[in-house]
Each structure stands twice: as C-alpha cells, then as structure tokens.
C-alpha positions in Angstrom: 1.4 7.0 0.5 1.3 3.2 -0.1 4.4 3.5 -1.9 6.6 4.8 1.1 6.6 1.2 2.9 6.4 -0.9 -0.6 9.9 1.3 -1.2 11.5 1.0 1.7 10.9 -3.1 1.9 11.2 -3.8 -1.8 8.0 -5.6 -1.7 7.6 -4.5 -5.6 10.8 -6.6 -6.5 11.1 -9.2 -3.9 9.2 -11.6 -1.4 8.1 -10.8 1.6 5.6 -9.0 3.6 5.7 -6.6 6.4 3.0 -5.3 8.9 2.5 -1.8 10.1 0.7 0.1 12.7 -0.3 3.3 11.0 -1.8 6.6 12.3 -4.1 8.6 10.8 -5.9 12.1 11.7 -9.7 12.3 10.9 -11.3 15.6 10.0 -13.1 17.9 11.2 -12.9 16.3 14.8 -8.6 16.2 14.3 -8.4 12.6 16.2 -6.0 10.4 15.9 -6.7 6.9 15.0 -4.3 3.6 14.8 -4.5 1.7 11.5 -3.3 -2.0 11.2 -1.8 -2.6 7.3 -0.1 -5.0 5.8 2.2 -5.1 2.6 2.9 -8.2 0.5 4.4 -9.1 -2.1 2.5 -11.5 -4.7 4.5 -11.3 -8.0 7.3 -8.6 -9.2 5.6 -5.4 -9.8 2.4 -6.8 -7.5 1.8 -5.9 -3.8 -1.3 -6.8 -1.7 -2.5 -4.2 0.7 -4.6 -4.6 3.7 -6.3 -2.7 6.0 -9.4 -3.2 8.7 -11.3 -5.7 6.1 -10.2 -4.1 2.7 -7.7 -5.4 0.1 -6.4 -4.5 -2.7 -3.5 -5.9 -5.4 -1.3 -2.9 -6.3 0.5 -2.8 -9.8 3.2 -0.8 -9.4 6.3 0.2 -12.2 9.7 -1.4 -11.8 10.7 2.1 -9.3 7.9 1.3 -6.9 5.0 3.9 -8.4 1.7 3.2 -8.5 0.1 2.1 -12.1 -2.8 0.5 -10.7 -5.2 0.6 -7.4 -8.4 -1.1 -8.2 -11.7 0.5 -7.6 -9.7 3.5 -6.8 -7.1 4.9 -9.7 -5.2 4.1 -12.6 -1.5 6.6 -13.7 -2.1 8.6 -16.6 -0.2 8.2 -19.6 
C-alpha cells in the first residue's frame, strides 16, 4: 500500500516529501488507529518511508512499484 501515496505524488521520480494521516484497523478487536506517515524522495527510484519511529528506504521501479523493502520483502524475478 506504500505505492499509492508514492505514485500519487510521483515521489519515485521527483523531489518532494509528503506527510499523511493514515487509518488502520487492528484485529481481532476492529479498533481504528491513526498513523502519521511520511514519504520522502531521496533519489530517483528511492523513497524513504517513516512512521512511528520506523524508517525504511524503499527501492522502486520506473512505474513506482516496490522492488525492495529492506527487512521485509524483495520482488522476485
């Protein structure tokens, strides 16, 4: 889901930073939580994602799809 704000603001292509207030639902209690998130262009194809003390530098392809999410996932193929 990181792809949507990154593509909307073209942060994989151009300089900029955007702050968001996101909502997420925890299970099994179904409580809604607020989450402040920041997306920041650090280089073409690289965006820094920050939320609640967590930071990850995402690697993206030319279409804004995540290629590498350090510590979590890497695109196969």
